[in-house]
C-alpha positions, -999 to 999 in steps of 0.1 A, spaced: 565 -431 484 563 -394 495 536 -378 473 558 -348 463 588 -370 455 565 -390 432 549 -360 416 582 -343 408 603 -373 400 592 -385 365 597 -353 345 632 -346 359 644 -381 353 640 -376 315 663 -345 316 698 -354 303 714 -328 325 697 -342 356 721 -361 380 700 -389 393 724 -400 420 725 -365 435 687 -363 434 684 -396 452 708 -384 479 688 -352 484 655 -372 485 669 -392 514 675 -360 534 639 -348 526 625 -379 542 629 -365 577 597 -349 589 592 -326 618 592 -345 651 611 -375 635 646 -377 648 657 -412 636 650 -432 605 663 -466 595 674 -476 560 642 -497 555 619 -467 562 640 -445 539 637 -471 512 600 -472 516 595 -435 515 617 -429 485 610 -462 466 648 -465 462 661 -500 465 675 -507 500 711 -516 488 712 -481 471 698 -465 502 726 -481 522 752 -466 499 735 -432 500 733 -431 538 769 -442 541 780 -414 518 758 -387 534 771 -397 568 807 -394 556 799 -359 543 783 -349 576 747 -346 563 736 -376 583 747 -390 616 744 -427 626 733 -437 660 748 -471 671 723 -473 699 693 -467 677 706 -484 646 692 -455 626 702 -422 610 694 -386 619 701 -354 601 737 -341 607 752 -307 613 758 -303 576 721 -299 569 718 -273 597 748 -253 583 732 -252 548 699 -241 562 714 -214 583 734 -200 554 702 -199 533 682 -181 559 710 -156 566 709 -145 530 672 -133 532 674 -96 537 636 -94 537 635 -118 567 657 -95 588 639 -64 578 604 -79 584 609 -93 618 599 -62 639 568 -52 619 557 -88 618 559 -90 656 540 -58 659 512 -71 637 511 -104 655 506 -87 688 479 -64 674 460 -94 658 467 -117 687 477 -142 660 508 -154 641 525 -136 612 549 -156 590 570 -154 559 574 -184 536 587 -195 503 577 -224 480 592 -259 481 575 -282 456 538 -283 466 543 -267 500 552 -234 516 581 -235 541 583 -209 568 615 -189 569 604 -165 596 575 -165 620 563 -143 649 537 -152 674 517 -130 697 518 -133 735 482 -148 734 478 -183 749 459 -194 718 478 -191 685 493 -212 657 524 -231 669 543 -233 637 581 -226 636 607 -218 610 610 -248 588 573 -258 591 555 -268 559 519 -260 549 501 -268 516 505 -243 488 469 -249 474 447 -245 504 464 -218 525 464 -180 523 502 -179 520 503 -204 493 474 -189 472 491 -155 475 523 -169 460 504 -186 432 488 -153 422 522 -138 412 539 -167 396 546 -167 359 517 -185 341 538 -214 329 551 -222 364 517 -218 379 501 -241 354 528 -267 360 523 -266 398 485 -267 396 487 -297 373 507 -315 399 483 -304 427 454 -318 405 472 -352 402 480 -353 439 446 -343 452 424 -365 432 387 -362 442 395 -331 463 407 -312 433 374 -295 422 370 -279 457 406 -270 459 405 -255 424 375 -234 433 394 -221 464 424 -212 443 402 -193 417 386 -174 446 420 -166 458 429 -151 425 397 -130 426 404 -119 462 439 -108 453 426 -88 423 398 -71 442 414 -68 477 452 -71 473 453 -102 495 441 -138 496 419 -154 522 418 -190 535 389 -196 559 390 -232 570 403 -246 537 435 -260 552 423 -266 587 387 -261 597 396 -240 627 422 -217 611 416 -185 592 443 -164 575 452 -138 550 482 -138 526 501 -113 506 529 -121 481 563 -103 479 596 -107 462 631 -110 476 657 -82 476 668 -93 441 632 -90 429 632 -126 416 624 -151 444 587 -151 452 577 -153 488 546 -145 508 534 -134 542 504 -145 561 486 -135 593 465 -163 608 451 -178 639 420 -195 654 389 -190 634 368 -179 664 392 -150 669 397 -141 633 364 -138 616 362 -134 578 349 -98 583 380 -90 605 403 -105 578 387 -85 550 383 -51 568 413 -51 591 440 -77 590 442 -81 552 448 -43 546 473 -42 575 493 -70 560 492 -54 526 506 -22 541 533 -42 560 545 -57 528 545 -24 510 566 -8 537 591 -37 536 594 -35 498 600 2 501 627 -3 526 643 -29 502 644 -3 475 615 -18 455 591 12 458 
């Protein structure tokens, strides 16, 4: 079973307002990962731990609604246009995304790195905008890419500004999911809180991937409610910790302040 499905499934299933059939259908859609075009019912059943007869009914329904498409040749399902339409409508409602694109690209070129904007989905951050420099060596993550919330600069920055109850809830699930890795991850998160308090941004230097360094800064949407965060990251040999602390971190903080001012959140 997908780790995040397992982690978030038990509590919700006890909620009397929770519609289990709807949740199961959405979990089927979540099974498709970047680079995977087709999945069969058997694989969907394995990933969700939903019985195969139920999976068959769910895929039939989702196909009828346009959220899945069935390939006769493959004998498998792929995401349908309905999913794309929902995603496009969601992205088009992010005013901060439109306003941030130009300054993000400017910073990416200056840093010869990547600058991205993301929001939380369970225990991950999902990119909703990203700008890459013209450098040959840079991070190749696109809109829709997922990175961990607990070991990345973007994720730690978001954790810094969450309400305490929500943060505790998430970190408890991270603890359950990570097992023996949790003490090291917890130490990194606590250092992120300290960095944010002292510097105004979070740093991840090899915690997610050994050869990736990044800084992260949180922000809120135009409504002042949805929490998001920006990062600026790239290969470790190009972005030393000193450069992150003395240059790119402060520049990213200023980028976020300018965007928030333009959104009327000064």
